[in-house]
Every structure is written in structure tokens, then in C-alpha cells.
VEXDREN-2710 file (C-alpha; in Angstrom, 1 decimal):
% VEXDREN-2710
k/r/px/py/pz
1/UNK/2.6/7.1/-2.6
2/UNK/-0.4/8.3/-1.5
3/UNK/-4.2/6.8/-1.3
4/UNK/-6.5/7.8/-1.5
5/UNK/-8.4/6.2/-3.5
6/UNK/-5.5/6.9/-6.0
7/UNK/-3.9/6.0/-3.6
8/UNK/-4.6/2.0/-3.0
9/UNK/-3.1/2.4/-7.1
10/UNK/-0.4/4.3/-6.0
11/UNK/0.7/2.7/-3.3
12/UNK/0.2/0.1/-5.4
13/UNK/3.1/1.8/-7.4
14/UNK/5.9/0.5/-4.9
15/UNK/7.0/-2.8/-5.0
16/UNK/4.9/-3.5/-8.6
17/UNK/8.5/-1.9/-9.4
18/UNK/10.2/-4.4/-8.3
19/UNK/9.3/-7.3/-8.6
20/UNK/7.0/-5.7/-11.6
21/UNK/11.0/-6.9/-12.8
22/UNK/10.1/-9.9/-12.6
23/UNK/8.1/-10.0/-15.3
24/UNK/9.4/-9.3/-17.8
25/UNK/12.6/-11.6/-16.3
26/UNK/10.3/-15.1/-17.1
27/UNK/8.9/-14.3/-20.1
28/UNK/7.4/-15.5/-22.8
29/UNK/8.8/-17.4/-24.9
30/UNK/9.8/-20.7/-24.9
31/UNK/13.0/-20.8/-24.0
32/UNK/14.0/-21.5/-20.3
33/UNK/16.0/-18.8/-19.1
34/UNK/18.9/-19.3/-17.3
35/UNK/19.0/-19.1/-13.2
36/UNK/21.3/-15.9/-13.8
37/UNK/23.5/-15.0/-10.8
38/UNK/24.0/-11.3/-10.2
39/UNK/24.7/-9.6/-7.9
40/UNK/23.8/-5.6/-7.8
41/UNK/27.5/-4.7/-7.4
42/UNK/30.2/-4.4/-10.1
43/UNK/30.1/-3.0/-13.4
44/UNK/30.4/-4.6/-16.5
45/UNK/33.5/-5.2/-19.1
46/UNK/34.0/-2.2/-20.7
47/UNK/33.4/-4.6/-23.9
48/UNK/30.8/-6.3/-22.2
49/UNK/28.2/-4.2/-24.4
50/UNK/30.6/-5.3/-27.4
51/UNK/30.6/-9.3/-26.0
52/UNK/26.5/-8.9/-26.6
53/UNK/23.4/-8.6/-28.4
54/UNK/21.0/-5.4/-27.5
55/UNK/18.6/-5.3/-25.9
56/UNK/15.4/-2.9/-25.5
57/UNK/13.5/-3.7/-22.1
58/UNK/9.8/-1.8/-21.7
59/UNK/8.6/-0.6/-18.2
60/UNK/5.5/0.7/-17.8
61/UNK/4.6/2.2/-14.2
62/UNK/2.5/5.0/-12.5
63/UNK/3.4/7.2/-10.0
64/UNK/4.6/10.7/-8.2
65/UNK/7.1/12.7/-10.1
66/UNK/9.9/12.4/-7.9
67/UNK/8.9/8.3/-8.3
68/UNK/9.9/9.2/-11.4
69/UNK/13.4/10.7/-11.2
70/UNK/13.4/7.3/-8.6
71/UNK/13.1/4.8/-11.0
72/UNK/14.9/6.6/-13.7
73/UNK/17.9/6.7/-12.6
74/UNK/17.8/3.3/-10.9
75/UNK/16.9/2.6/-14.9
76/UNK/20.5/4.1/-15.9
77/UNK/22.2/2.6/-13.3
78/UNK/21.2/-0.5/-14.7
79/UNK/22.3/-0.4/-18.2
80/UNK/25.3/1.0/-16.3
81/UNK/26.3/-1.7/-15.1
82/UNK/25.1/-4.1/-18.3
83/UNK/25.0/-2.0/-20.7
84/UNK/23.6/-3.5/-23.0
85/UNK/20.4/-3.6/-22.1
86/UNK/17.8/0.4/-22.4
87/UNK/15.1/-0.2/-20.2
88/UNK/11.7/2.4/-21.3
89/UNK/10.3/3.8/-18.6
90/UNK/6.8/4.7/-19.3
91/UNK/4.6/6.6/-16.5
92/UNK/1.0/6.5/-17.5
93/UNK/-1.1/8.3/-15.7
94/UNK/-2.9/6.8/-12.4
95/UNK/-6.8/7.1/-14.0
96/UNK/-5.4/6.6/-17.4
97/UNK/-3.3/3.1/-16.5
98/UNK/-5.7/0.1/-17.2
99/UNK/-7.4/1.7/-19.8
100/UNK/-3.3/2.7/-22.0
101/UNK/-1.9/-1.6/-20.3
102/UNK/-5.3/-3.0/-22.7
103/UNK/-4.8/-1.1/-25.6
104/UNK/-1.2/-2.0/-25.6
105/UNK/-2.0/-5.5/-25.1
106/UNK/-4.2/-4.9/-28.6
107/UNK/-1.3/-3.0/-30.0
108/UNK/0.0/-6.4/-29.9
109/UNK/2.9/-3.4/-27.4
110/UNK/2.8/-5.4/-24.2
111/UNK/5.4/-4.2/-21.3
112/UNK/7.9/-7.0/-20.0
113/UNK/7.4/-6.2/-16.9
114/UNK/5.8/-3.2/-14.7
115/UNK/2.8/-2.2/-11.5
116/UNK/-0.4/-4.0/-12.5
117/UNK/-3.6/-2.5/-10.5
118/UNK/-5.1/-5.3/-8.5
119/UNK/-9.0/-5.6/-10.4
120/UNK/-6.4/-5.4/-14.1
121/UNK/-4.6/-7.4/-12.3
122/UNK/-7.6/-10.8/-11.3
123/UNK/-8.5/-10.7/-15.1
124/UNK/-5.2/-11.3/-16.9
125/UNK/-4.1/-13.4/-14.4
126/UNK/-6.8/-15.5/-15.3
127/UNK/-5.9/-14.9/-18.7
128/UNK/-2.5/-16.9/-17.9
129/UNK/-0.6/-13.5/-19.0
130/UNK/2.0/-13.3/-16.1
131/UNK/4.4/-15.7/-15.3
132/UNK/4.5/-18.1/-11.8
133/UNK/6.8/-15.6/-10.1
134/UNK/6.9/-18.4/-7.6
135/UNK/8.5/-20.6/-9.7
136/UNK/11.4/-18.1/-11.1
137/UNK/12.2/-17.8/-7.6
138/UNK/12.8/-21.4/-7.6
139/UNK/14.5/-21.5/-10.7
140/UNK/16.7/-18.6/-9.1
141/UNK/20.8/-19.6/-6.9
142/UNK/20.4/-15.9/-5.3
143/UNK/17.2/-14.8/-4.7
144/UNK/14.7/-17.3/-3.1
145/UNK/10.7/-16.8/-1.3
146/UNK/11.7/-16.7/1.0
147/UNK/13.9/-13.5/1.3
148/UNK/10.9/-11.5/1.1
149/UNK/7.1/-10.7/3.6
150/UNK/4.5/-13.5/3.8
151/UNK/1.8/-10.1/3.7
152/UNK/3.4/-9.4/-0.9
153/UNK/2.5/-12.2/-2.9
154/UNK/-0.7/-11.9/-4.8
155/UNK/-1.7/-15.0/-5.5
156/UNK/-3.8/-17.4/-8.5
157/UNK/-3.1/-20.2/-5.8
158/UNK/-1.2/-21.1/-3.0
159/UNK/2.0/-22.0/-5.1
160/UNK/1.3/-19.7/-8.1
161/UNK/2.0/-15.5/-7.3
162/UNK/1.3/-13.8/-10.6
163/UNK/2.4/-10.2/-8.9
164/UNK/4.1/-9.2/-6.6
165/UNK/3.5/-5.8/-3.8
166/UNK/5.8/-3.3/-6.0
167/UNK/7.0/-1.7/-2.5
168/UNK/5.5/-2.2/1.4
169/UNK/3.1/-0.5/2.8
170/UNK/1.3/-0.1/5.4
171/UNK/-0.9/2.0/7.8
172/UNK/0.2/4.3/11.5
173/UNK/-1.6/7.0/13.5
174/UNK/0.1/10.0/12.3
175/UNK/0.1/13.1/14.5
176/UNK/1.4/16.6/15.2
177/UNK/3.3/16.5/18.2
178/UNK/2.8/19.5/19.3
179/UNK/-0.6/20.5/18.8
180/UNK/-1.3/16.7/21.0
181/UNK/1.2/18.9/23.7
182/UNK/-0.5/21.7/23.6
183/UNK/-3.7/19.6/24.7
184/UNK/-2.5/18.1/27.2
185/UNK/-3.1/14.2/24.9
186/UNK/-0.7/11.2/26.1
187/UNK/1.1/10.9/22.5
188/UNK/0.1/7.2/21.0
189/UNK/2.1/3.6/21.8
190/UNK/4.6/2.7/19.4
191/UNK/4.2/-0.9/20.5
192/UNK/1.5/-3.6/19.8
193/UNK/1.3/-4.4/23.4
194/UNK/0.4/-1.4/24.1
195/UNK/-2.1/0.3/21.2
196/UNK/-4.4/2.1/22.6
197/UNK/-7.9/0.5/22.9
198/UNK/-10.4/2.0/20.8
199/UNK/-12.2/3.5/23.6
200/UNK/-8.3/5.7/24.6
201/UNK/-8.4/7.3/21.4
202/UNK/-11.7/8.2/21.0
203/UNK/-10.7/10.2/24.0
204/UNK/-7.9/11.2/22.6
205/UNK/-10.0/12.5/20.1
206/UNK/-12.5/14.5/21.9
207/UNK/-9.7/16.4/23.1
208/UNK/-8.3/17.5/20.2
209/UNK/-11.2/18.9/18.0
210/UNK/-11.6/22.4/18.4
211/UNK/-14.6/24.6/17.9
212/UNK/-13.5/28.2/16.6
213/UNK/-14.0/29.8/19.8
214/UNK/-11.2/27.0/21.5
215/UNK/-13.8/24.3/23.0
216/UNK/-13.2/20.8/22.3
217/UNK/-16.2/18.1/21.3
218/UNK/-16.2/16.5/25.4
219/UNK/-16.5/20.3/26.4
220/UNK/-20.9/20.1/26.4
221/UNK/-20.8/23.5/25.2
222/UNK/-19.4/22.4/22.1
223/UNK/-20.0/23.6/18.9
224/UNK/-20.2/20.7/16.0
225/UNK/-20.8/23.0/13.2
226/UNK/-18.4/25.4/13.5
227/UNK/-15.0/23.1/14.6
228/UNK/-11.5/24.9/12.9
229/UNK/-9.2/21.1/13.8
230/UNK/-10.6/17.7/13.7
231/UNK/-9.4/15.5/15.8
232/UNK/-8.3/12.6/13.6
233/UNK/-9.0/12.3/9.8
234/UNK/-9.0/8.5/7.9
235/UNK/-10.5/7.8/4.0
236/UNK/-13.0/5.1/3.8
237/UNK/-11.4/2.7/0.8
238/UNK/-11.4/-0.7/1.4
239/UNK/-7.8/-0.8/3.0
240/UNK/-8.5/1.8/5.5
241/UNK/-11.2/-0.3/6.7
242/UNK/-10.0/-2.8/7.1
243/UNK/-7.3/-2.5/10.2
244/UNK/-10.1/-2.2/11.6
245/UNK/-12.8/-5.0/10.5
246/UNK/-9.9/-7.5/11.0
247/UNK/-8.8/-6.1/14.3
248/UNK/-12.7/-7.1/15.3
249/UNK/-12.5/-10.2/13.7
250/UNK/-14.3/-9.4/10.6
251/UNK/-13.7/-10.4/7.1
252/UNK/-15.1/-10.3/4.1
253/UNK/-15.8/-13.3/2.9
254/UNK/-15.8/-16.9/5.0
255/UNK/-13.3/-18.9/5.9
256/UNK/-13.5/-21.0/2.8
257/UNK/-14.6/-18.1/0.4
258/UNK/-18.5/-19.2/0.5
259/UNK/-20.3/-16.8/2.5
260/UNK/-20.2/-13.1/1.7
261/UNK/-19.7/-11.9/6.2
262/UNK/-18.9/-7.9/5.9
263/UNK/-22.0/-8.1/7.5
264/UNK/-21.8/-10.5/10.3
265/UNK/-21.0/-8.0/13.7
266/UNK/-17.8/-8.3/13.3
267/UNK/-17.0/-6.4/11.1
268/UNK/-20.6/-4.1/10.9
269/UNK/-18.9/-3.5/14.8
270/UNK/-16.4/-1.6/13.6
271/UNK/-17.0/0.2/10.5
272/UNK/-19.8/1.5/12.6
273/UNK/-17.4/2.9/14.9
274/UNK/-15.3/4.5/12.4
275/UNK/-18.8/6.7/11.1
276/UNK/-19.0/7.3/14.8
277/UNK/-16.6/9.0/14.3
278/UNK/-17.9/11.2/12.2
279/UNK/-22.1/11.2/13.2
280/UNK/-21.5/11.0/16.8
281/UNK/-18.4/12.2/18.8
282/UNK/-17.4/14.7/15.5
283/UNK/-14.3/14.7/16.1
284/UNK/-13.5/13.9/12.3
285/UNK/-15.1/15.4/9.1
286/UNK/-18.3/14.1/7.6
287/UNK/-18.0/13.8/3.5
288/UNK/-19.5/16.5/3.6
289/UNK/-16.6/18.3/5.2
290/UNK/-13.8/16.6/3.6
291/UNK/-14.1/17.8/-0.2
292/UNK/-13.5/21.4/1.2
293/UNK/-10.4/20.0/2.8
294/UNK/-6.9/19.2/1.5
295/UNK/-5.2/15.8/1.5
296/UNK/-4.4/14.0/4.8
297/UNK/-0.8/15.2/4.4
298/UNK/-1.3/18.5/4.3
299/UNK/-4.5/18.8/6.5
300/UNK/-2.0/17.2/9.3
301/UNK/0.7/20.4/8.1
302/UNK/-1.4/22.6/8.0
303/UNK/-3.0/21.9/11.6
304/UNK/-6.2/20.8/10.3
305/UNK/-6.3/17.8/11.6
306/UNK/-4.9/16.3/15.0
307/UNK/-4.3/13.3/14.1
308/UNK/-4.6/11.2/11.1
309/UNK/-5.5/7.5/9.9
310/UNK/-2.9/6.8/7.4
311/UNK/-0.9/5.6/4.9
312/UNK/3.2/4.9/5.6
313/UNK/3.7/6.7/2.4
314/UNK/3.0/9.9/3.9
315/UNK/6.1/10.3/5.4
316/UNK/7.8/11.3/1.5
317/UNK/5.2/14.5/2.2
318/UNK/6.0/15.2/5.5
319/UNK/9.8/14.5/5.7
320/UNK/9.8/17.3/2.9
321/UNK/8.2/19.7/4.9
322/UNK/9.6/19.6/8.1
323/UNK/6.3/18.8/9.6
324/UNK/6.4/18.3/13.7
325/UNK/5.0/14.7/13.1
326/UNK/5.2/11.9/15.5
327/UNK/3.8/8.0/14.5
328/UNK/2.3/5.5/16.6
329/UNK/-0.1/2.3/15.8
330/UNK/-3.3/2.3/15.3
331/UNK/-5.4/1.9/17.8
332/UNK/-7.2/-1.4/17.9
333/UNK/-10.6/-3.0/18.6
334/UNK/-9.4/-7.4/19.6
335/UNK/-6.0/-7.2/18.0
336/UNK/-3.7/-5.0/17.9
337/UNK/-2.7/-4.8/13.9
338/UNK/-2.3/-3.6/10.4
339/UNK/-3.4/-3.7/6.7
340/UNK/0.1/-4.5/4.4
341/UNK/-1.5/-2.8/1.3
342/UNK/0.3/-1.9/-2.0
343/UNK/0.2/-2.4/-6.4
344/UNK/1.3/-5.9/-8.1
345/UNK/4.8/-5.8/-10.0
346/UNK/4.3/-8.3/-12.9
347/UNK/6.1/-10.7/-15.5
348/UNK/4.6/-10.8/-18.8
349/UNK/4.4/-14.1/-20.2
350/UNK/4.8/-13.0/-23.6
351/UNK/8.6/-11.3/-22.6
352/UNK/10.5/-11.7/-25.8
353/UNK/13.3/-11.2/-23.2
354/UNK/13.5/-13.6/-19.5
355/UNK/16.8/-13.3/-18.5
356/UNK/17.9/-9.7/-19.5
357/UNK/14.8/-8.8/-17.6
358/UNK/15.0/-11.0/-14.2
359/UNK/18.4/-8.7/-14.5
360/UNK/16.2/-5.5/-13.8
361/UNK/14.3/-7.1/-10.9
362/UNK/17.1/-8.6/-9.0
363/UNK/17.9/-5.0/-9.1
364/UNK/15.4/-3.3/-8.7
365/UNK/13.9/-6.3/-5.8
366/UNK/17.6/-5.1/-3.8
367/UNK/16.7/-1.0/-3.2
368/UNK/19.8/0.0/-3.1
369/UNK/19.2/-0.3/-6.6
370/UNK/16.6/2.7/-6.1
371/UNK/17.2/3.4/-2.6
372/UNK/15.8/7.2/-2.9
373/UNK/12.5/5.7/-2.5
374/UNK/12.8/4.4/0.6
375/UNK/14.9/6.8/1.8
376/UNK/12.3/9.5/1.2
377/UNK/9.7/7.8/3.0
378/UNK/7.7/6.6/-0.1
379/UNK/8.5/2.8/0.3
380/UNK/9.5/0.2/2.5
381/UNK/10.9/-2.3/1.6
382/UNK/9.9/-6.2/0.8
383/UNK/13.2/-8.2/1.7
384/UNK/13.3/-9.2/5.5
385/UNK/16.5/-9.1/6.0
386/UNK/15.9/-4.7/5.4
387/UNK/13.8/-4.4/8.4
388/UNK/16.7/-6.8/10.6
389/UNK/20.1/-6.2/10.2
390/UNK/20.4/-2.9/11.6
391/UNK/23.2/-1.7/8.5
392/UNK/20.7/-2.6/6.1
393/UNK/17.6/-0.4/8.2
394/UNK/20.0/2.6/8.5
395/UNK/20.9/3.2/4.9
396/UNK/16.7/3.4/4.1
397/UNK/15.6/4.9/7.7
398/UNK/18.1/6.4/9.5
399/UNK/18.9/8.3/6.5
400/UNK/16.1/10.8/6.5
401/UNK/15.1/11.5/10.2
402/UNK/12.9/13.4/8.8
403/UNK/10.9/11.5/6.9
404/UNK/10.9/8.3/9.8
405/UNK/10.6/10.4/13.2
406/UNK/11.5/8.4/16.2
407/UNK/8.4/6.6/16.4
408/UNK/8.9/5.1/12.5
409/UNK/11.3/1.8/13.6
410/UNK/8.6/0.4/16.3
411/UNK/4.6/1.6/15.3
412/UNK/5.3/1.3/11.3
413/UNK/8.6/-1.0/10.0
414/UNK/8.3/-3.7/13.5
415/UNK/4.0/-3.5/13.8
416/UNK/4.4/-4.2/9.4
417/UNK/7.0/-7.3/9.9
418/UNK/5.2/-8.5/12.7
419/UNK/1.7/-8.0/12.8
420/UNK/0.3/-7.4/9.2
421/UNK/-2.2/-9.0/7.0
422/UNK/-2.5/-8.4/3.7
423/UNK/-5.6/-6.4/2.4
424/UNK/-8.9/-7.7/0.7
425/UNK/-7.3/-6.9/-2.9
426/UNK/-4.5/-9.5/-2.7
427/UNK/-7.0/-12.8/-1.7
428/UNK/-10.3/-11.6/-2.8
429/UNK/-11.4/-13.4/-5.1
430/UNK/-13.3/-10.6/-7.4
431/UNK/-12.3/-8.2/-5.6
432/UNK/-13.3/-5.0/-7.8
433/UNK/-16.9/-5.9/-8.9
434/UNK/-17.1/-6.9/-4.7
435/UNK/-15.3/-3.7/-4.2
436/UNK/-17.3/-1.3/-5.3
437/UNK/-20.8/-2.0/-4.7
438/UNK/-19.8/-2.1/-0.6
439/UNK/-17.7/1.3/-0.6
440/UNK/-20.9/2.1/-2.2
441/UNK/-22.7/1.3/0.0
442/UNK/-21.2/2.1/2.5
443/UNK/-22.2/6.6/1.4
444/UNK/-25.3/6.9/3.3
445/UNK/-23.7/4.9/6.4
446/UNK/-20.3/7.9/6.5
447/UNK/-23.2/10.4/5.9
448/UNK/-25.6/8.5/8.8
449/UNK/-29.1/8.0/6.4
450/UNK/-27.5/4.4/6.9
451/UNK/-26.7/2.3/10.5
452/UNK/-22.7/-0.2/9.2
453/UNK/-25.1/-3.6/9.8
454/UNK/-28.3/-2.8/8.3
455/UNK/-26.4/-0.7/5.2
456/UNK/-24.3/-3.9/5.4
457/UNK/-27.6/-7.0/6.0
458/UNK/-29.4/-4.5/2.4
459/UNK/-26.0/-5.3/0.6
460/UNK/-25.3/-8.5/1.6
461/UNK/-27.9/-10.4/-0.7
462/UNK/-26.5/-8.5/-4.1
463/UNK/-22.9/-9.0/-3.7
464/UNK/-23.4/-12.5/-2.8
465/UNK/-24.2/-13.7/-6.7
466/UNK/-20.6/-12.3/-6.6
467/UNK/-18.7/-13.5/-4.0
468/UNK/-15.6/-16.4/-5.4
469/UNK/-13.8/-17.5/-2.9
470/UNK/-10.7/-16.2/-1.7
471/UNK/-7.2/-17.5/-3.0
472/UNK/-5.7/-17.8/0.1
473/UNK/-7.1/-20.9/0.7
END
């Protein structure tokens, strides 16, 4: 999944599948689904279809052509095992997803389960449209919520999860090995304990930024108006920024959820450090320059940038292109961490086939059901054992070294397992409205027209009335 502003949604596509399938399982009819004890292995008996009434489930999602192919393959295998259950896979473009789902709701034609964006999901959760996933897990004989990572739940309260991450997604420092070697820059560390400090990161980025005469950004004669290779590139939507806001001890709201806190020194300083990469050190493209650049994975592949602060979904394209790249942990401010994110997967309460939808969820929640989504580099699992069991790790990581370079296991897989925190999408109430106001206000910071502190101080009193608390407290 690719994560720019649309990436969030795309990213979101990942686990959505996985748990979205869950939502159908919890249906909204009066009958409580019995605990289903089906494994992902085996096949139905020849007469199985004759012994059951035919059932058709609807699953909605967004994503790339590769994701479409993988999802269709996974649901086809599900039907092969359970021939009385067919799945209608409905792919909807990211940009139209909320509009289309809202229209389906108005027409009383909702899916049984599917992907869900954070903003629409927050609204619909308040309206009671989703099944509480924690209740579903409590009833199941095989699958428990403890089997999943801790940072993947979309909650309405501590004991009510309306959605689960479609996939595991996180951030790392991608880099071209050949470009670092040519510049004499040491490769980025891969563990939290050895992560670069911010100053070390900036010095590396300077050496890797070159003007058209080959001078780097540490050279006093460097021409910042004639750059042919940037040291680093990054995106400016909420979750990439959160990596450094949280690393510096900042947050969007106070612990009690009552006060907007991005204008506190810890958060403002982190954002300013990112802006300085553009306007002070000239090692990252300005917003104007970025408009003429390709996507981050293409910029890295073509040598327009030597490093990129990007999401794990970049592994898919970089692996397919056979790029000479690797991954390190993100540079740290006060502590080393990475943000966990993804779109959500949900169960709709009005599903007419909750038991069958739950069977589908269990099938999809196991990476074995759609292993190509993981081995390709697009997704990471949401279940803990796929990070700790060497045999399972081999199925998705070792199976495709091109999309999982040497640094992946430590810098991305283990960092996500042991040093990740959920992004603001997961816990910030009234997220859509607050996020839109803040990201818009930061445009002037990336352009170098205002300091982060000034811009955030200006927006704080405007955003404060929209602060409604946090779901994790």
C-alpha cells in the first residue's frame, strides 16, 4: 500500500481485509453467531454444498491491481473450501470510497464486511453501525484478540473495537545502498538502540544532497537552487509527522484528551526540525519542487533522492523494480519508535450472514489465505506469531528477499513489533476535522513562511473547540 494522503487509505487497505471480514461475521440480525471452529486448511466434502443453503457475502475494498488480484485469489480459495459460500468482491477507488459506501447505506445495500476509512468509520461507529470486534473474539473458540498486535485496534472505548487494521503498516528509513557508498555515508542503523540521532541524520543527508556541479550540501559553494539529488524526502500528512512528534515526547492532545497540545514545545520542535530539512539545510524538496517529482519509491529508484522516510508498502514497488536498496530505523529525537497505521476493516451490524462472514474473516486474518499480499512487500501481518515464529516469518519475509532487504527484519519487522505506537487516526476523537485544520495550517511552515511554533499557536484556539477527547483513555 502506498501512503501519501491517499496512501493512508491505501495503507488502510491492508488489514481492513483481514478484519473487515470479521465484521460480517458479527452481523446485525438477532441471532448470535455460534463460535466457529474452522481451520484454514482442509477442504469441504463433495456434498458440502448440497448440505447448506447458498450464502453470498459482499466485501468492499480499495487498492491496487496487485491487491485486487490477491484478494480475489484469497476469496476464491475460501469458496473452494466452502462451496456454498460465494464472495462478491467490490473494489472501489480510494477517492470515491466514502461517497460510495454512504450511497450504499442509503440504498440499504451495505456490505457484510470491508475496508473503512478512519473519518467515516469514526462517524459510523458513533451511530452503532459496526459490531464490537472484542465481543466476537470473546465468543470464538480459536481466535482471540490477544493473538493480534496491540496497536491495530480502532476503538470506541477501551472495551469496544469497531475496526481493526487491515494490515500491519509502519515507517522506516529507505535508502539506496550504492548512493550512500559513493558519498562515503555509513548505512543507517537497524535497531532502536543504535538509531541515528537527529544531528547524525542531518549530516548524512547533507553529504547525500548534490547540486548539478556535484557539490554536496555541506560544501560552502553548494547551490541550493540547482539540486540534482536530494538527501532525503518525506511526506507531510499526519502519520509521517507523528513518527517525530511522538519521538520527541509530543502529542496531538493531552493525556486526559481535553487540550490540543501540538503547539507545545515538544511537538512544535519536531515539526520544525522536519521543515528545516527543506528550508535551512536544503536536503529535502520544497513543496513546490515536490510537485514535479515522482512518487517516493520512484524518486528513490531513479536516484532523485538517496533516502526516503516512507511506509513499508514501498517494498512492493522497490522489490518489483529490483532496486538496490535497504532499510534502517528512523532517526530519533528523544526515543526511537515508529508509528503503526492502516485503514480499518469492519463488520457491519446488518449483515444477514454473520456466521459465514466470521468464517471468511478467520480465513483472511491468516496470512496463509493471501500470502502474496505479505510476501510481495505490500502488507505486514497483524497477528503476533507471524513475527515471532521463524517458520511463519520465512513464509512472507524470506520468500521474497527482493521486497524484504537485509535490514527489513530488524529495522521494520522487529521495530514495529517492539517499538511502535498507534497513529493519531486510532485514538483522536473527531479526528477528521482536527486533522484537516492542522495539516492545512502547516502548509506555511513547509513553505518557510512561518515557524512551526507560530503556525501551531495560531491554529490552537481555532482547533480547541473541536477537541473531544481520545479513545485510548
